[in-house]
Structure formats: structure tokens, C-alpha cells
N, CA, C and O atoms as a GROMACS GRO file, in nm:
protein
  460
    1MET      N    1   0.080  -0.119   0.000
    1MET     CA    2   0.000   0.000   0.000
    1MET      C    3   0.085   0.127   0.000
    1MET      O    4   0.052   0.225  -0.066
    2GLU      N    5   0.195   0.124   0.075
    2GLU     CA    6   0.278   0.242   0.082
    2GLU      C    7   0.333   0.279  -0.054
    2GLU      O    8   0.341   0.397  -0.088
    3GLN      N    9   0.371   0.178  -0.132
    3GLN     CA   10   0.426   0.203  -0.265
    3GLN      C   11   0.322   0.266  -0.355
    3GLN      O   12   0.353   0.355  -0.434
    4ALA      N   13   0.202   0.223  -0.343
    4ALA     CA   14   0.094   0.280  -0.425
    4ALA      C   15   0.072   0.425  -0.386
    4ALA      O   16   0.047   0.509  -0.472
    5ASP      N   17   0.080   0.456  -0.255
    5ASP     CA   18   0.063   0.594  -0.210
    5ASP      C   19   0.177   0.682  -0.259
    5ASP      O   20   0.154   0.797  -0.296
    6GLN      N   21   0.301   0.628  -0.258
    6GLN     CA   22   0.415   0.705  -0.307
    6GLN      C   23   0.402   0.730  -0.456
    6GLN      O   24   0.430   0.840  -0.504
    7ALA      N   25   0.359   0.629  -0.530
    7ALA     CA   26   0.344   0.645  -0.674
    7ALA      C   27   0.240   0.750  -0.706
    7ALA      O   28   0.256   0.826  -0.802
    8GLU      N   29   0.134   0.756  -0.627
    8GLU     CA   30   0.031   0.857  -0.650
    8GLU      C   31   0.079   0.995  -0.609
    8GLU      O   32   0.037   1.095  -0.667
    9ALA      N   33   0.168   1.001  -0.506
    9ALA     CA   34   0.215   1.130  -0.458
    9ALA      C   35   0.312   1.194  -0.556
    9ALA      O   36   0.314   1.316  -0.571
   10GLU      N   37   0.394   1.112  -0.625
   10GLU     CA   38   0.490   1.166  -0.721
   10GLU      C   39   0.417   1.203  -0.849
   10GLU      O   40   0.331   1.128  -0.897
   11PRO      N   41   0.452   1.317  -0.903
   11PRO     CA   42   0.390   1.353  -1.030
   11PRO      C   43   0.443   1.263  -1.141
   11PRO      O   44   0.559   1.222  -1.137
   12ARG      N   45   0.361   1.234  -1.237
   12ARG     CA   46   0.403   1.150  -1.348
   12ARG      C   47   0.498   1.228  -1.437
   12ARG      O   48   0.475   1.345  -1.470
   13LYS      N   49   0.607   1.160  -1.475
   13LYS     CA   50   0.707   1.224  -1.560
   13LYS      C   51   0.678   1.188  -1.705
   13LYS      O   52   0.626   1.080  -1.735
   14SER      N   53   0.713   1.279  -1.791
   14SER     CA   54   0.692   1.253  -1.933
   14SER      C   55   0.800   1.159  -1.984
   14SER      O   56   0.903   1.141  -1.919
   15SER      N   57   0.777   1.101  -2.099
   15SER     CA   58   0.874   1.008  -2.159
   15SER      C   59   1.004   1.079  -2.189
   15SER      O   60   1.112   1.023  -2.169
   16GLY      N   61   0.996   1.199  -2.236
   16GLY     CA   62   1.117   1.276  -2.268
   16GLY      C   63   1.200   1.301  -2.144
   16GLY      O   64   1.323   1.291  -2.148
   17ARG      N   65   1.134   1.334  -2.033
   17ARG     CA   66   1.205   1.359  -1.908
   17ARG      C   67   1.269   1.230  -1.855
   17ARG      O   68   1.380   1.233  -1.804
   18LEU      N   69   1.199   1.117  -1.868
   18LEU     CA   70   1.254   0.989  -1.827
   18LEU      C   71   1.378   0.953  -1.909
   18LEU      O   72   1.477   0.904  -1.854
   19ILE      N   73   1.372   0.978  -2.039
   19ILE     CA   74   1.487   0.950  -2.126
   19ILE      C   75   1.605   1.039  -2.089
   19ILE      O   76   1.719   0.995  -2.086
   20LEU      N   77   1.576   1.167  -2.060
   20LEU     CA   78   1.680   1.261  -2.022
   20LEU      C   79   1.744   1.219  -1.889
   20LEU      O   80   1.866   1.225  -1.875
   21ASP      N   81   1.663   1.178  -1.793
   21ASP     CA   82   1.716   1.130  -1.664
   21ASP      C   83   1.800   1.004  -1.683
   21ASP      O   84   1.906   0.990  -1.621
   22ALA      N   85   1.755   0.913  -1.766
   22ALA     CA   86   1.829   0.790  -1.792
   22ALA      C   87   1.964   0.822  -1.858
   22ALA      O   88   2.065   0.762  -1.823
   23ALA      N   89   1.966   0.915  -1.952
   23ALA     CA   90   2.090   0.954  -2.019
   23ALA      C   91   2.187   1.017  -1.920
   23ALA      O   92   2.307   0.991  -1.924
   24GLN      N   93   2.134   1.101  -1.830
   24GLN     CA   94   2.219   1.165  -1.730
   24GLN      C   95   2.277   1.062  -1.634
   24GLN      O   96   2.395   1.068  -1.600
   25GLN      N   97   2.196   0.968  -1.591
   25GLN     CA   98   2.244   0.864  -1.500
   25GLN      C   99   2.346   0.774  -1.570
   25GLN      O  100   2.444   0.731  -1.509
   26ALA      N  101   2.323   0.746  -1.697
   26ALA     CA  102   2.419   0.664  -1.773
   26ALA      C  103   2.551   0.738  -1.787
   26ALA      O  104   2.658   0.678  -1.778
   27SER      N  105   2.544   0.868  -1.809
   27SER     CA  106   2.667   0.949  -1.819
   27SER      C  107   2.742   0.948  -1.687
   27SER      O  108   2.864   0.931  -1.685
   28ASP      N  109   2.670   0.967  -1.575
   28ASP     CA  110   2.734   0.963  -1.444
   28ASP      C  111   2.798   0.826  -1.418
   28ASP      O  112   2.909   0.818  -1.366
   29LEU      N  113   2.727   0.721  -1.455
   29LEU     CA  114   2.780   0.587  -1.437
   29LEU      C  115   2.906   0.565  -1.521
   29LEU      O  116   3.002   0.504  -1.473
   30ALA      N  117   2.906   0.614  -1.644
   30ALA     CA  118   3.023   0.599  -1.730
   30ALA      C  119   3.144   0.673  -1.672
   30ALA      O  120   3.255   0.621  -1.675
   31VAL      N  121   3.120   0.794  -1.620
   31VAL     CA  122   3.231   0.870  -1.558
   31VAL      C  123   3.287   0.795  -1.438
   31VAL      O  124   3.408   0.789  -1.421
   32ARG      N  125   3.200   0.739  -1.356
   32ARG     CA  126   3.246   0.663  -1.239
   32ARG      C  127   3.321   0.536  -1.281
   32ARG      O  128   3.421   0.500  -1.219
   33GLU      N  129   3.272   0.471  -1.385
   33GLU     CA  130   3.339   0.349  -1.434
   33GLU      C  131   3.479   0.381  -1.486
   33GLU      O  132   3.573   0.305  -1.460
   34PHE      N  133   3.494   0.492  -1.558
   34PHE     CA  134   3.626   0.530  -1.609
   34PHE      C  135   3.720   0.567  -1.494
   34PHE      O  136   3.839   0.536  -1.500
   35ALA      N  137   3.668   0.634  -1.391
   35ALA     CA  138   3.751   0.665  -1.274
   35ALA      C  139   3.795   0.537  -1.205
   35ALA      O  140   3.911   0.526  -1.165
   36LEU      N  141   3.705   0.442  -1.190
   36LEU     CA  142   3.739   0.314  -1.128
   36LEU      C  143   3.841   0.238  -1.213
   36LEU      O  144   3.934   0.178  -1.159
   37MET      N  145   3.825   0.242  -1.344
   37MET     CA  146   3.919   0.174  -1.434
   37MET      C  147   4.059   0.236  -1.420
   37MET      O  148   4.159   0.164  -1.420
   38LYS      N  149   4.065   0.370  -1.409
   38LYS     CA  150   4.194   0.437  -1.394
   38LYS      C  151   4.263   0.393  -1.265
   38LYS      O  152   4.383   0.366  -1.264
   39VAL      N  153   4.188   0.386  -1.156
   39VAL     CA  154   4.245   0.343  -1.028
   39VAL      C  155   4.294   0.199  -1.038
   39VAL      O  156   4.404   0.167  -0.991
   40GLU      N  157   4.216   0.113  -1.099
   40GLU     CA  158   4.255  -0.028  -1.112
   40GLU      C  159   4.378  -0.044  -1.200
   40GLU      O  160   4.466  -0.124  -1.170
   41LEU      N  161   4.384   0.032  -1.310
   41LEU     CA  162   4.500   0.023  -1.399
   41LEU      C  163   4.626   0.076  -1.330
   41LEU      O  164   4.735   0.023  -1.352
   42ASP      N  165   4.612   0.180  -1.247
   42ASP     CA  166   4.727   0.229  -1.172
   42ASP      C  167   4.778   0.123  -1.076
   42ASP      O  168   4.899   0.103  -1.064
   43LYS      N  169   4.688   0.055  -1.008
   43LYS     CA  170   4.730  -0.052  -0.915
   43LYS      C  171   4.795  -0.167  -0.990
   43LYS      O  172   4.896  -0.222  -0.945
   44ILE      N  173   4.738  -0.203  -1.104
   44ILE     CA  174   4.794  -0.313  -1.184
   44ILE      C  175   4.933  -0.276  -1.235
   44ILE      O  176   5.024  -0.358  -1.231
   45SER      N  177   4.949  -0.152  -1.284
   45SER     CA  178   5.079  -0.112  -1.337
   45SER      C  179   5.185  -0.109  -1.227
   45SER      O  180   5.300  -0.145  -1.251
   46ARG      N  181   5.147  -0.065  -1.105
   46ARG     CA  182   5.242  -0.068  -0.994
   46ARG      C  183   5.281  -0.211  -0.959
   46ARG      O  184   5.398  -0.239  -0.934
   47THR      N  185   5.184  -0.301  -0.958
   47THR     CA  186   5.211  -0.440  -0.927
   47THR      C  187   5.303  -0.503  -1.031
   47THR      O  188   5.395  -0.577  -0.997
   48VAL      N  189   5.277  -0.474  -1.158
   48VAL     CA  190   5.362  -0.529  -1.266
   48VAL      C  191   5.503  -0.472  -1.257
   48VAL      O  192   5.600  -0.545  -1.279
   49ALA      N  193   5.516  -0.344  -1.224
   49ALA     CA  194   5.649  -0.285  -1.212
   49ALA      C  195   5.727  -0.350  -1.098
   49ALA      O  196   5.846  -0.378  -1.112
   50ILE      N  197   5.662  -0.374  -0.986
   50ILE     CA  198   5.729  -0.439  -0.873
   50ILE      C  199   5.768  -0.581  -0.910
   50ILE      O  200   5.878  -0.627  -0.878
   51LEU      N  201   5.677  -0.652  -0.977
   51LEU     CA  202   5.705  -0.789  -1.017
   51LEU      C  203   5.823  -0.795  -1.114
   51LEU      O  204   5.909  -0.882  -1.102
   52CYS      N  205   5.826  -0.704  -1.210
   52CYS     CA  206   5.937  -0.702  -1.306
   52CYS      C  207   6.070  -0.671  -1.237
   52CYS      O  208   6.173  -0.728  -1.271
   53SER      N  209   6.066  -0.580  -1.139
   53SER     CA  210   6.191  -0.549  -1.068
   53SER      C  211   6.239  -0.670  -0.988
   53SER      O  212   6.359  -0.696  -0.981
   54PHE      N  213   6.146  -0.745  -0.929
   54PHE     CA  214   6.186  -0.866  -0.856
   54PHE      C  215   6.244  -0.970  -0.952
   54PHE      O  216   6.348  -1.030  -0.923
   55PHE      N  217   6.179  -0.991  -1.066
   55PHE     CA  218   6.231  -1.087  -1.162
   55PHE      C  219   6.365  -1.041  -1.220
   55PHE      O  220   6.455  -1.122  -1.241
   56GLY      N  221   6.378  -0.912  -1.245
   56GLY     CA  222   6.504  -0.859  -1.295
   56GLY      C  223   6.617  -0.880  -1.196
   56GLY      O  224   6.728  -0.919  -1.233
   57GLY      N  225   6.588  -0.855  -1.069
   57GLY     CA  226   6.689  -0.879  -0.965
   57GLY      C  227   6.723  -1.026  -0.954
   57GLY      O  228   6.839  -1.062  -0.935
   58GLY      N  229   6.622  -1.110  -0.965
   58GLY     CA  230   6.646  -1.255  -0.960
   58GLY      C  231   6.731  -1.303  -1.076
   58GLY      O  232   6.820  -1.386  -1.057
   59VAL      N  233   6.704  -1.252  -1.194
   59VAL     CA  234   6.783  -1.291  -1.312
   59VAL      C  235   6.927  -1.243  -1.297
   59VAL      O  236   7.021  -1.315  -1.332
   60ALA      N  237   6.946  -1.121  -1.246
   60ALA     CA  238   7.081  -1.069  -1.227
   60ALA      C  239   7.157  -1.156  -1.126
   60ALA      O  240   7.274  -1.190  -1.148
   61LEU      N  241   7.092  -1.192  -1.015
   61LEU     CA  242   7.157  -1.278  -0.917
   61LEU      C  243   7.187  -1.416  -0.974
   61LEU      O  244   7.291  -1.475  -0.944
   62LEU      N  245   7.095  -1.469  -1.054
   62LEU     CA  246   7.118  -1.599  -1.117
   62LEU      C  247   7.238  -1.595  -1.211
   62LEU      O  248   7.319  -1.687  -1.212
   63CYS      N  249   7.248  -1.489  -1.291
   63CYS     CA  250   7.363  -1.476  -1.383
   63CYS      C  251   7.494  -1.464  -1.305
   63CYS      O  252   7.594  -1.527  -1.341
   64CYS      N  253   7.493  -1.384  -1.200
   64CYS     CA  254   7.615  -1.371  -1.118
   64CYS      C  255   7.652  -1.504  -1.054
   64CYS      O  256   7.769  -1.541  -1.050
   65GLY      N  257   7.552  -1.575  -1.004
   65GLY     CA  258   7.579  -1.705  -0.942
   65GLY      C  259   7.633  -1.806  -1.042
   65GLY      O  260   7.725  -1.881  -1.011
   66ALA      N  261   7.576  -1.807  -1.163
   66ALA     CA  262   7.624  -1.900  -1.266
   66ALA      C  263   7.768  -1.865  -1.305
   66ALA      O  264   7.851  -1.955  -1.324
   67PHE      N  265   7.798  -1.736  -1.318
   67PHE     CA  266   7.934  -1.695  -1.352
   67PHE      C  267   8.032  -1.737  -1.242
   67PHE      O  268   8.140  -1.789  -1.271
   68LEU      N  269   7.994  -1.714  -1.117
   68LEU     CA  270   8.083  -1.753  -1.007
   68LEU      C  271   8.100  -1.905  -1.001
   68LEU      O  272   8.208  -1.954  -0.967
   69PHE      N  273   7.994  -1.980  -1.034
   69PHE     CA  274   8.007  -2.125  -1.038
   69PHE      C  275   8.106  -2.169  -1.146
   69PHE      O  276   8.187  -2.259  -1.124
   70LEU      N  277   8.099  -2.105  -1.264
   70LEU     CA  278   8.194  -2.140  -1.371
   70LEU      C  279   8.337  -2.105  -1.332
   70LEU      O  280   8.429  -2.182  -1.360
   71VAL      N  281   8.356  -1.991  -1.270
   71VAL     CA  282   8.491  -1.952  -1.225
   71VAL      C  283   8.542  -2.053  -1.121
   71VAL      O  284   8.659  -2.092  -1.124
   72ALA      N  285   8.454  -2.093  -1.030
   72ALA     CA  286   8.495  -2.191  -0.928
   72ALA      C  287   8.528  -2.325  -0.993
   72ALA      O  288   8.621  -2.393  -0.950
   73ALA      N  289   8.451  -2.364  -1.096
   73ALA     CA  290   8.480  -2.490  -1.166
   73ALA      C  291   8.616  -2.483  -1.234
   73ALA      O  292   8.692  -2.580  -1.230
   74VAL      N  293   8.647  -2.369  -1.296
   74VAL     CA  294   8.778  -2.354  -1.360
   74VAL      C  295   8.889  -2.360  -1.256
   74VAL      O  296   8.990  -2.428  -1.276
   75LYS      N  297   8.871  -2.291  -1.144
   75LYS     CA  298   8.973  -2.291  -1.039
   75LYS      C  299   8.994  -2.432  -0.981
   75LYS      O  300   9.106  -2.471  -0.950
   76PHE      N  301   8.883  -2.506  -0.967
   76PHE     CA  302   8.894  -2.643  -0.917
   76PHE      C  303   8.972  -2.730  -1.015
   76PHE      O  304   9.059  -2.808  -0.975
   77LEU      N  305   8.940  -2.717  -1.145
   77LEU     CA  306   9.013  -2.796  -1.245
   77LEU      C  307   9.160  -2.754  -1.254
   77LEU      O  308   9.246  -2.840  -1.277
   78VAL      N  309   9.190  -2.626  -1.237
   78VAL     CA  310   9.330  -2.582  -1.236
   78VAL      C  311   9.402  -2.646  -1.118
   78VAL      O  312   9.516  -2.692  -1.132
   79TRP      N  313   9.336  -2.651  -1.002
   79TRP     CA  314   9.397  -2.715  -0.885
   79TRP      C  315   9.414  -2.865  -0.906
   79TRP      O  316   9.513  -2.924  -0.863
   80LEU      N  317   9.315  -2.929  -0.974
   80LEU     CA  318   9.317  -3.072  -0.993
   80LEU      C  319   9.417  -3.114  -1.102
   80LEU      O  320   9.494  -3.208  -1.084
   81ILE      N  321   9.414  -3.042  -1.216
   81ILE     CA  322   9.496  -3.080  -1.331
   81ILE      C  323   9.632  -3.010  -1.329
   81ILE      O  324   9.734  -3.070  -1.361
   82GLY      N  325   9.631  -2.884  -1.293
   82GLY     CA  326   9.756  -2.808  -1.291
   82GLY      C  327   9.772  -2.719  -1.412
   82GLY      O  328   9.871  -2.647  -1.422
   83SER      N  329   9.676  -2.720  -1.505
   83SER     CA  330   9.687  -2.638  -1.626
   83SER      C  331   9.562  -2.549  -1.636
   83SER      O  332   9.450  -2.599  -1.643
   84GLU      N  333   9.585  -2.417  -1.636
   84GLU     CA  334   9.471  -2.325  -1.643
   84GLU      C  335   9.404  -2.328  -1.779
   84GLU      O  336   9.281  -2.319  -1.788
   85VAL      N  337   9.482  -2.342  -1.885
   85VAL     CA  338   9.424  -2.345  -2.019
   85VAL      C  339   9.335  -2.468  -2.036
   85VAL      O  340   9.226  -2.458  -2.090
   86LEU      N  341   9.381  -2.581  -1.990
   86LEU     CA  342   9.302  -2.704  -2.000
   86LEU      C  343   9.175  -2.695  -1.915
   86LEU      O  344   9.070  -2.743  -1.957
   87GLY      N  345   9.184  -2.634  -1.799
   87GLY     CA  346   9.066  -2.616  -1.715
   87GLY      C  347   8.962  -2.527  -1.782
   87GLY      O  348   8.842  -2.557  -1.776
   88VAL      N  349   9.006  -2.420  -1.844
   88VAL     CA  350   8.913  -2.330  -1.915
   88VAL      C  351   8.850  -2.402  -2.033
   88VAL      O  352   8.729  -2.388  -2.056
   89VAL      N  353   8.926  -2.478  -2.107
   89VAL     CA  354   8.873  -2.550  -2.223
   89VAL      C  355   8.771  -2.654  -2.179
   89VAL      O  356   8.667  -2.670  -2.243
   90ILE      N  357   8.798  -2.725  -2.072
   90ILE     CA  358   8.705  -2.827  -2.024
   90ILE      C  359   8.573  -2.763  -1.979
   90ILE      O  360   8.466  -2.815  -2.010
   91VAL      N  361   8.580  -2.652  -1.908
   91VAL     CA  362   8.458  -2.586  -1.861
   91VAL      C  363   8.383  -2.523  -1.978
   91VAL      O  364   8.260  -2.523  -1.978
   92ALA      N  365   8.452  -2.471  -2.077
   92ALA     CA  366   8.388  -2.404  -2.189
   92ALA      C  367   8.337  -2.500  -2.296
   92ALA      O  368   8.253  -2.461  -2.378
   93MET      N  369   8.384  -2.623  -2.297
   93MET     CA  370   8.350  -2.718  -2.403
   93MET      C  371   8.199  -2.740  -2.417
   93MET      O  372   8.151  -2.738  -2.531
   94PRO      N  373   8.120  -2.762  -2.312
   94PRO     CA  374   7.976  -2.779  -2.333
   94PRO      C  375   7.911  -2.657  -2.400
   94PRO      O  376   7.821  -2.671  -2.483
   95PHE      N  377   7.956  -2.537  -2.363
   95PHE     CA  378   7.900  -2.417  -2.423
   95PHE      C  379   7.940  -2.404  -2.570
   95PHE      O  380   7.861  -2.357  -2.653
   96ILE      N  381   8.061  -2.445  -2.603
   96ILE     CA  382   8.106  -2.442  -2.742
   96ILE      C  383   8.026  -2.541  -2.825
   96ILE      O  384   7.986  -2.509  -2.937
   97ILE      N  385   8.002  -2.660  -2.771
   97ILE     CA  386   7.924  -2.762  -2.843
   97ILE      C  387   7.780  -2.714  -2.864
   97ILE      O  388   7.724  -2.728  -2.972
   98ILE      N  389   7.720  -2.657  -2.758
   98ILE     CA  390   7.582  -2.608  -2.771
   98ILE      C  391   7.574  -2.494  -2.872
   98ILE      O  392   7.482  -2.490  -2.954
   99ALA      N  393   7.670  -2.400  -2.869
   99ALA     CA  394   7.670  -2.289  -2.964
   99ALA      C  395   7.686  -2.339  -3.107
   99ALA      O  396   7.619  -2.289  -3.197
  100ALA      N  397   7.773  -2.438  -3.128
  100ALA     CA  398   7.792  -2.494  -3.262
  100ALA      C  399   7.665  -2.564  -3.308
  100ALA      O  400   7.625  -2.549  -3.424
  101GLY      N  401   7.600  -2.641  -3.219
  101GLY     CA  402   7.476  -2.709  -3.255
  101GLY      C  403   7.364  -2.610  -3.289
  101GLY      O  404   7.292  -2.630  -3.386
  102LEU      N  405   7.351  -2.505  -3.210
  102LEU     CA  406   7.248  -2.404  -3.239
  102LEU      C  407   7.279  -2.329  -3.368
  102LEU      O  408   7.188  -2.297  -3.445
  103GLY      N  409   7.406  -2.302  -3.393
  103GLY     CA  410   7.444  -2.236  -3.518
  103GLY      C  411   7.413  -2.323  -3.639
  103GLY      O  412   7.362  -2.274  -3.740
  104TYR      N  413   7.443  -2.451  -3.628
  104TYR     CA  414   7.412  -2.544  -3.738
  104TYR      C  415   7.261  -2.554  -3.759
  104TYR      O  416   7.213  -2.550  -3.872
  105TRP      N  417   7.186  -2.566  -3.649
  105TRP     CA  418   7.040  -2.575  -3.659
  105TRP      C  419   6.982  -2.448  -3.721
  105TRP      O  420   6.894  -2.455  -3.807
  106GLY      N  421   7.030  -2.332  -3.677
  106GLY     CA  422   6.981  -2.206  -3.733
  106GLY      C  423   7.015  -2.191  -3.880
  106GLY      O  424   6.932  -2.145  -3.959
  107ALA      N  425   7.136  -2.230  -3.919
  107ALA     CA  426   7.175  -2.222  -4.060
  107ALA      C  427   7.091  -2.316  -4.145
  107ALA      O  428   7.051  -2.279  -4.256
  108SER      N  429   7.063  -2.436  -4.096
  108SER     CA  430   6.981  -2.529  -4.174
  108SER      C  431   6.838  -2.477  -4.187
  108SER      O  432   6.775  -2.495  -4.291
  109LYS      N  433   6.785  -2.411  -4.082
  109LYS     CA  434   6.650  -2.353  -4.090
  109LYS      C  435   6.647  -2.238  -4.191
  109LYS      O  436   6.552  -2.224  -4.267
  110MET      N  437   6.751  -2.155  -4.190
  110MET     CA  438   6.755  -2.043  -4.285
  110MET      C  439   6.766  -2.092  -4.428
  110MET      O  440   6.706  -2.035  -4.519
  111LEU      N  441   6.843  -2.197  -4.449
  111LEU     CA  442   6.858  -2.251  -4.584
  111LEU      C  443   6.730  -2.320  -4.630
  111LEU      O  444   6.697  -2.316  -4.748
  112SER      N  445   6.658  -2.384  -4.537
  112SER     CA  446   6.534  -2.453  -4.576
  112SER      C  447   6.424  -2.353  -4.611
  112SER      O  448   6.335  -2.386  -4.690
  113ILE      N  449   6.426  -2.235  -4.555
  113ILE     CA  450   6.326  -2.134  -4.587
  113ILE      C  451   6.346  -2.081  -4.729
  113ILE      O  452   6.250  -2.047  -4.798
  114GLY      N  453   6.471  -2.073  -4.772
  114GLY     CA  454   6.502  -2.019  -4.905
  114GLY      C  455   6.457  -2.110  -5.017
  114GLY      O  456   6.438  -2.063  -5.130
  115HIS      N  457   6.438  -2.238  -4.992
  115HIS     CA  458   6.403  -2.332  -5.100
  115HIS      C  459   6.258  -2.354  -5.107
  115HIS      O  460   6.211  -2.429  -5.192
   0.00000   0.00000   0.00000
């Protein structure tokens, strides 16, 4: 009953006025949605920047650790064998083999594309 009394108390709005009110409310909603999107994108970009800095630091530490491991392997082989040149060659040999294999594979792929 209360709703019926309220409906009778409010003056009836014309269709044009209802459309105008709907357009205004839609405009307000769109402005609020864009503001919310901006806030969310700012938070996402901050999170991605922090994540990238963590991964970048991790990669840098991993590279330094791998380099120190290779230096330690060379020093160990120098101590074991007595020849620094032979120690360097032994430690570098897997990398030389991998580089040669990748070079051969890349050259064969480039040549196969040309035919």
C-alpha cells in the first residue's frame, strides 16, 4: 500500500524527461566506471612494475651465481689438473658444443626457408 501511495504522490514524468534522466544517470555511471578503471590500472601497473623489478633482480643474481660457479669450476680444475688453459677448455666445451649445434640448426632452418 505504501508504494501505491508514493506512486500517487509523485507527479508522473513525461517520456522525454525519463529518457533525459536515464541519459544523465548513464553518463554519471560511465564517468564513475572510467575513474574506477583508472584506479585499477594504476594498481595493476604498480604491481607489474614491482614484479618485473623482482624478476630482474632474480635474473641478475642468477647470472652472477652462474658466472661464479663457472669460475669456481675452472679454479677447481686448475687445482686438480695443474693447467689453467686445459681447465678453461674443459669448462667451456659444453658451451662451445651447444653454440655450434644451435648455429648449425639455425643455418639449416635459414637454408630450408630459401628453398
